[in-house]
ZAKEVEX-233065 format. One line per 4 residues: number of its first residue (from 1); their letters; for each residue x, y, z of C-alpha. Coordinates in steps of 0.25 Angstrom, whole numbers, plus 2048, in hexadecimal, padded with zeros to 3 digits. Example, Ala and Ser with C-alpha at 12.3 -4.5 7.8 and 13.67 -1.06 7.14 Angstrom:
BEGIN
1	AS	831:7EE:81F | 837:7FC:81D
% end
This chain:
BEGIN
1	XXXX	B61:B7B:6A9 | B5D:B79:6B7 | B5E:B69:6B5 | B6C:B6B:6B1
5	XXXX	B6F:B72:6BE | B69:B67:6C5 | B71:B5D:6BF | B7E:B66:6C2
9	XXXX	B7A:B66:6D0 | B78:B57:6D0 | B85:B55:6C9 | B8B:B5E:6D3
13	XXXX	B86:B56:6DF | B8A:B49:6DA | B98:B4E:6D7 | B9A:B54:6E6
17	XXXX	B95:B49:6EC | BA1:B42:6E6 | BA9:B4B:6EE | BA1:B45:6FB
21	XXXX	BA8:B37:6F6 | BB5:B3C:6F6 | BB4:B41:705 | BAF:B33:708
25	XXXX	BBA:B2C:700 | BC5:B34:705 | BC2:B34:713 | BC0:B24:714
29	XXXX	BCB:B21:70B | BD4:B25:717 | BD0:B18:71E | BD8:B11:714
33	XXXX	BE3:B1C:712 | BE6:B1C:720 | BEB:B0E:722 | BF2:B0E:715
37	XXXX	BFA:B1B:719 | BFD:B15:727 | C03:B08:720 | C0A:B11:715
41	XXXX	C10:B1C:71E | C11:B13:72A | C09:B1C:732 | C04:B1B:741
45	XXXX	BF5:B1A:742 | BF5:B28:747 | BFD:B2D:73B | BF4:B25:731
49	XXXX	BE7:B2D:737 | BEE:B3B:732 | BE7:B37:725 | BD9:B3A:72C
53	XXXX	BDF:B45:734 | BE3:B4D:727 | BD7:B49:71F | BCC:B4D:729
57	XXXX	BD5:B57:72E | BD4:B5E:720 | BC5:B5F:722 | BC7:B66:730
61	XXXX	BD1:B70:72B | BC9:B73:71E | BBC:B76:725 | BC4:B7E:72F
65	XXXX	BCA:B86:725 | BBC:B89:71F | BB7:B8D:72C | BC1:B96:732
69	XXXX	BC1:B9D:724 | BB2:B9F:724 | BB3:BA4:733 | BBF:BAD:72F
73	XXXX	BB8:BB4:723 | BA9:BB2:729 | BA6:BAC:71B | BA3:B9E:718
77	XXXX	BAF:B9C:710 | BAA:B8F:708 | B9C:B97:706 | BA4:BA2:700
81	XXXX	BAC:B9B:6F6 | BA0:B91:6F3 | B9E:B82:6F6 | BA0:B7E:6E8
85	XXXX	BAE:B85:6E8 | BB0:B7F:6F5 | BAE:B71:6F0 | BB7:B73:6E5
89	XXXX	BC2:B79:6ED | BC1:B6D:6F6 | BC1:B64:6EB | BCE:B6A:6E6
93	XXXX	BD5:B6A:6F3 | BD2:B5B:6F5 | BD6:B58:6E6 | BE3:B5F:6EA
97	XXXX	BE5:B56:6F6 | BE2:B4A:6ED | BED:B4D:6E4 | BF7:B50:6F0
101	XXXX	BF5:B42:6F4 | BFD:B3E:6E7 | C09:B44:6EC | C06:B41:6FA
105	XXXX	C06:B33:6F8 | C13:B32:6EF | C1A:B3B:6FA | C18:B2F:704
109	XXXX	C15:B3A:70F | C0A:B37:718 | C09:B46:71C | C07:B4A:70D
113	XXXX	BFB:B40:70C | BF5:B45:719 | BF6:B54:713 | BEE:B4F:706
117	XXXX	BE2:B49:70E | BE2:B57:716 | BE2:B5E:708 | BD6:B54:703
121	XXXX	BCE:B56:70F | BCF:B66:70F | BC9:B66:702 | BBE:B5B:707
125	XXXX	BBB:B64:712 | BB8:B70:709 | BB0:B66:700 | BA8:B61:70C
129	XXXX	BA5:B6F:712 | BA0:B73:704 | B9A:B66:6FF | B8E:B65:708
133	XXXX	B87:B71:706 | B8A:B70:6F7 | B83:B62:6F6 | B77:B68:6FD
137	XXXX	B76:B74:6F3 | B76:B6A:6E7 | B67:B68:6E7 | B5B:B6B:6F0
141	XXXX	B5E:B70:6FE | B54:B64:704 | B5B:B59:6FE | B69:B5E:701
145	XXXX	B6B:B54:70D | B68:B49:703 | B73:B4E:6FA | B7D:B4F:707
149	XXXX	B79:B41:70A | B7C:B3B:6FC | B89:B43:6FD | B8C:B3C:70B
153	XXXX	B89:B2E:705 | B92:B31:6FA | B9D:B35:704 | B9B:B27:70B
157	XXXX	B9C:B21:6FF | BA9:B27:6FD | BAE:B23:70A | BAA:B14:707
161	XXXX	BB2:B14:6FA | BBF:B1C:6FE | BC4:B11:706 | BC1:B06:6FB
165	XXXX	BC6:B0E:6F0 | BD4:B12:6F8 | BD6:B05:6FC | BD4:B00:6EE
169	XXXX	BDE:B0A:6E8 | BE8:B07:6F4 | BE7:AF8:6F5 | BDF:AF3:6E9
173	XXXX	BD3:AEB:6EB | BD1:ADE:6F4 | BCF:AD5:6E7 | BDE:AD9:6E2
177	XXXX	BE6:ACC:6E0 | BF1:AD3:6E8 | BF1:ADF:6F2 | BF4:AEC:6EB
181	XXXX	C03:AF2:6EE | C00:AFE:6F5 | C06:B0C:6F2 | C01:B19:6F7
185	XXXX	C02:B1F:6EA | BF5:B16:6E7 | BEC:B20:6EC | BF1:B2B:6E1
189	XXXX	BE7:B27:6D8 | BDD:B29:6E2 | BE1:B37:6E5 | BE2:B3A:6D7
193	XXXX	BD3:B36:6D5 | BCF:B3D:6E1 | BD5:B4A:6DC | BCF:B48:6CF
197	XXXX	BC2:B47:6D5 | BC3:B52:6DD | BC7:B5B:6D3 | BBC:B56:6C9
201	XXXX	BB1:B58:6D3 | BB7:B68:6D6 | BB8:B6A:6C7 | BAA:B65:6C5
205	XXXX	BA5:B6F:6D1 | BAD:B7A:6CB | BA6:B78:6BD | B98:B76:6C1
209	XXXX	B8D:B80:6C4 | B88:B7D:6D2 | B7F:B85:6DC | B86:B8E:6E5
213	XXXX	B86:B89:6F3 | B88:B93:6FD | B84:B94:70B | B7E:BA2:712
217	XXXX	B82:B9E:720 | B89:BA8:728 | B97:BA5:72D | B96:BA6:73D
221	XXXX	BA2:BAC:743 | BA5:BA5:74F | BB3:BA6:754 | BB3:B9D:761
225	XXXX	BB3:B8F:758 | BC0:B93:752 | BC7:B90:760 | BC3:B81:761
229	XXXX	BC5:B80:752 | BD4:B85:753 | BD6:B7C:75E | BD1:B70:756
233	XXXX	BDB:B74:74A | BE7:B72:756 | BDF:B64:75A | BE0:B60:74A
237	XXXX	BEE:B65:749 | BF3:B5D:755 | BF1:B50:74D | BF9:B55:742
241	XXXX	C05:B5A:74B | C04:B4E:755 | C10:B47:74E | C19:B53:74D
245	XXXX	C15:B57:75B | C18:B4B:761 | C26:B49:75A | C29:B58:760
249	XXXX	C24:B56:76E | C26:B47:771 | C17:B47:774 | C0F:B3B:76F
253	XXXX	C09:B3D:762 | BFC:B38:769 | BFC:B44:772 | BF9:B4E:767
257	XXXX	BEF:B44:75F | BE6:B43:76B | BE8:B52:76F | BE2:B56:760
261	XXXX	BD5:B4F:766 | BD5:B56:773 | BD7:B63:76D | BCC:B62:763
265	XXXX	BC2:B5C:76D | BC6:B66:777 | BC3:B72:76E | BB6:B6D:76B
269	XXXX	BB3:B6B:779 | BB7:B78:77C | BAD:B7E:772 | BA3:B75:779
273	XXXX	BA5:B79:787 | BAA:B88:786 | BA1:B92:78B | B9C:B9A:77E
277	XXXX	B98:BA8:783 | B96:BAD:775 | B90:BA1:76E | B90:BA9:760
281	XXXX	B9F:BA9:760 | B9F:B99:761 | B96:B97:755 | B92:B89:754
285	XXXX	B9C:B85:75E | B92:B8B:768 | B89:B7F:766 | B8D:B72:76F
289	XXXX	B87:B69:766 | B90:B6F:75A | B9E:B6E:763 | B9A:B5F:767
293	XXXX	B96:B5C:757 | BA3:B61:754 | BAA:B56:75D | BA0:B4C:758
297	XXXX	BA4:B4F:749 | BB3:B4E:74E | BB0:B41:755 | BA7:B3C:74A
301	XXXX	BB1:B3D:73E | BBC:B39:746 | BB6:B2C:74A | BB1:B2A:73C
305	XXXX	BBF:B2B:736 | BC7:B25:741 | BC0:B18:741 | BC4:B15:732
309	XXXX	BD1:B1C:732 | BD7:B14:73D | BCF:B07:738 | BDA:B02:72E
313	XXXX	BE5:B01:739 | BDB:AFA:741 | BD7:AEF:736 | BE6:AEE:734
317	XXXX	BE7:AE7:742 | BE6:AD8:742 | BDB:AD7:74B | BD2:ADF:741
321	XXXX	BD6:AD7:735 | BE5:ADC:732 | BDF:AE3:725 | BEA:AEA:71D
325	XXXX	BE7:AF8:718 | BE2:AF2:70A | BD7:AEA:712 | BD0:AF5:719
329	XXXX	BC8:AFC:710 | BBB:AF3:712 | BBB:AF8:720 | BBF:B06:71E
333	XXXX	BB4:B07:713 | BAA:B00:71C | BAC:B0B:726 | BAA:B16:71C
337	XXXX	B9F:B0E:716 | B99:B0D:723 | B98:B1C:723 | B90:B1B:716
341	XXXX	B87:B11:71C | B82:B1A:727 | B82:B27:71F | B79:B20:714
345	XXXX	B70:B1A:71E | B6F:B29:725 | B6C:B2E:717 | B60:B26:717
349	XXXX	B58:B31:71F | B5C:B3B:714 | B52:B35:70A | B42:B37:70C
353	XXXX	B3E:B28:70F | B34:B23:717 | B36:B1D:725 | B37:B0F:720
357	XXXX	B3E:B12:715 | B49:B1A:71C | B49:B0D:727 | B4B:B03:71B
361	XXXX	B57:B0C:715 | B5D:B0E:722 | B5F:AFE:722 | B63:AFC:714
365	XXXX	B6B:B08:710 | B76:B05:71A | B78:AF7:714 | B78:AFD:706
369	XXXX	B83:B05:70A | B8A:AF9:710 | B88:AF1:704 | B8F:AFD:6FC
373	XXXX	B9B:AFC:706 | B9C:AED:703 | B9B:AEE:6F4 | BA7:AFA:6F3
377	XXXX	BB0:AF0:6FC | BAC:AE3:6F4 | BAE:AEA:6E6 | BBE:AEC:6EB
381	XXXX	BBE:ADD:6EE | BBD:ADE:6FC | BB6:AD2:703 | BAA:ADA:70B
385	XXXX	BA5:ACE:711 | BAB:AD1:71E | BA3:ADE:71E | B95:AD8:71E
389	XXXX	B94:AD8:72E | B95:AE7:72E | B87:AE7:72A | B85:AE5:739
393	XXXX	B8A:AF2:73C | B82:AF8:731 | B75:AF2:738 | B78:AF8:746
397	XXXX	B7A:B05:73E | B6D:B04:737 | B66:B02:745 | B6E:B0E:74B
401	XXXX	B68:B17:740 | B5A:B12:743 | B5C:B15:752 | B63:B24:750
405	XXXX	B56:B27:747 | B5E:B33:740 | B5F:B3A:74C | B6D:B40:74D
409	XXXX	B70:B3F:75C | B6A:B31:75D | B72:B2C:750 | B7F:B32:754
413	XXXX	B7D:B2C:763 | B7A:B1E:75D | B84:B1D:753 | B8F:B23:75C
417	XXXX	B8C:B19:766 | B8C:B0E:75B | B9A:B13:756 | BA0:B13:764
421	XXXX	B9B:B04:766 | BA0:B01:758 | BAE:B06:75C | BAE:AFF:76A
425	XXXX	BAA:AF3:763 | BB6:AF4:75A | BC0:AF8:765 | BBB:AEA:76D
429	XXXX	BBC:AE2:761 | BC5:ADD:756 | BC3:AD8:747 | BB7:ADA:73F
433	XXXX	BAE:ADE:74A | BB7:AEA:74E | BBA:AED:740 | BAB:AEF:73D
437	XXXX	BA9:AF6:74A | BB3:B00:746 | BAE:B01:737 | B9F:B02:73D
441	XXXX	BA3:B0F:742 | BA0:B15:735 | B92:B12:736 | B92:B18:743
445	XXXX	B98:B25:73E | B90:B26:731 | B83:B2F:736 | B8C:B37:740
449	XXXX	B90:B43:738 | B81:B48:736 | B7D:B45:743 | B89:B4C:74A
453	XXXX	B86:B58:741 | B77:B59:742 | B79:B59:752 | B85:B62:752
457	XXXX	B80:B6D:749 | B71:B6E:74F | B6E:B7B:755 | B79:B82:74F
461	XXXX	B70:B8C:748 | B78:B97:741 | B85:B8F:745 | B81:B82:73D
465	XXXX	B8A:B84:731 | B96:B87:73A | B93:B7B:744 | B93:B72:737
469	XXXX	BA1:B78:732 | BA7:B75:741 | BA1:B67:740 | BA7:B65:733
473	XXXX	BB5:B68:738 | BB3:B5D:742 | BB7:B53:738 | BC4:B56:73E
477	XXXX	BC1:B49:746 | BC5:B41:73B | BD2:B48:73B | BD5:B46:74A
481	XXXX	BCF:B3A:74F | BD5:B2F:745 | BE4:B33:749 | BE0:B34:758
485	XXXX	BDB:B25:756 | BE8:B22:74E | BF0:B27:759 | BE9:B20:763
489	XXXX	BEA:B13:75A | BFA:B15:75A | BF9:B13:769 | BEF:B09:76D
493	XXXX	BEC:B03:75F | BE3:B05:754 | BD7:AFC:75A | BD7:B03:768
497	XXXX	BD7:B11:761 | BC8:B0F:75D | BC4:B14:76A | BC5:B22:762
501	XXXX	BBA:B1F:75A | BB2:B1A:767 | BB4:B28:76D | BAF:B2E:760
505	XXXX	BA3:B28:760 | BA1:B29:76F | BA2:B39:76D | B97:B38:762
509	XXXX	B8D:B31:76C | B8F:B3C:777 | B8E:B47:76C | B81:B41:768
513	XXXX	B7B:B41:776 | B82:B4F:77A | B7E:B56:76E | B6F:B52:770
517	XXXX	B6F:B58:77D | B75:B65:779 | B6B:B66:76D | B5F:B63:776
521	XXXX	B64:B6E:780 | B63:B76:774 | B55:B74:771 | B59:B6B:765
525	XXXX	B51:B5E:763 | B5C:B54:760 | B52:B4A:75A | B4E:B54:74F
529	XXXX	B5C:B55:749 | B5F:B4F:73C | B6E:B4A:737 | B70:B4E:728
533	XXX	B7C:B4B:71F | B89:B44:722 | B98:B45:722
% end
């Protein structure tokens, strides 16, 4: 009986890990879907980036709903209904969104398609909040981090496969005798399959006997953070309302788009600088490392997403190869594959290896991951010969790993600096040098989530759980920063608009330096902090 139980848990683990694959698959597919929709609907670069706005906005709104509901009821809502039911509900919501895509594409209304992305992401938000503690619970506690690393690796593989599969569905393979006649309805089968898979996993969880995963952490009543959070909602809505407000007032669209960033950053700076006479009422936001960390997650996710979301338009330029929408998948998949390279390399430390074995694996694993990327693209008939030179960027990343010594602050500073330098290189050059410089931003972003997270929640004590939920909300950056770059691209050109990720990486370097000082002033040894997990 005990063996059967263990078997069920193993099956449950592998099933839930497929959900991690879906998250990566759908998010990375946007890099193909955005330029496709831009051409199909004749959109501006800003309008095309509204796909990211609604997708990552779904994550933001979903986490906010859970937070405010728990604050109002003084009960952890997800804990009360159970993580298992939370995952099932999230899967059903995402399945509903996937099915909505069918009438959305037939309607030809871009706003309807945006709404379906929002619904899918709303379900993802609920799944992610419940799935991480659930994965930890499906086995021995001490091996929980290993299961999360495995799940993260599958998420990255989904990110690699998404652009490749969606490109084949929309445009056919590179070896086809003639280019496939593109119809937006080509994606119907993809979303039927996704909806079916979501529902199948939901049914499996519903009928499976799984461990009860609950948390006995008390909900900390902290009314003061509600103000900055509400202001951030207004900043988020400013992007959605930019076009209507511009028509109504005659004020340029850009004024409203850029003001969204000012409002959100302003809300966080207020929380950082305001005198906290009653710290308990501020909860996790009483800690400066958490507030600066919220802005760091915002900048990191926004930078990670905006580099590839605007890449299709960049590659369309004559100076960058003049690639059609059907020809960019190898670069989009290489970008998300770069995230996989970095995270697989970071996961080496999760295994109990000798120092020499770990050093050897740190050199070999990234090139194995690179081989997987080349193999996946080769299978679609794509000539990957021009990608071999990217091994130089991977070598630089490996050296950076050794210099960082798995210390979050040092690692974040090194990779943030490399990211900024890569973006500047891309801005000052054209052609393949610039393309690979921009794509290498994926290598630089790959290790940032666990590093920022670890530095931000250190020293929060009983507010650690609340601080974690605030950090997850800041996935909002993926919703706000791509439209800002899109708006800038419409005025100064897509190439010059890559100044945006330069600024993002620069803030992350500042954060690594500033938070180190803050933690030292609190008597915390920054060198002893370990980064675990990943996004």
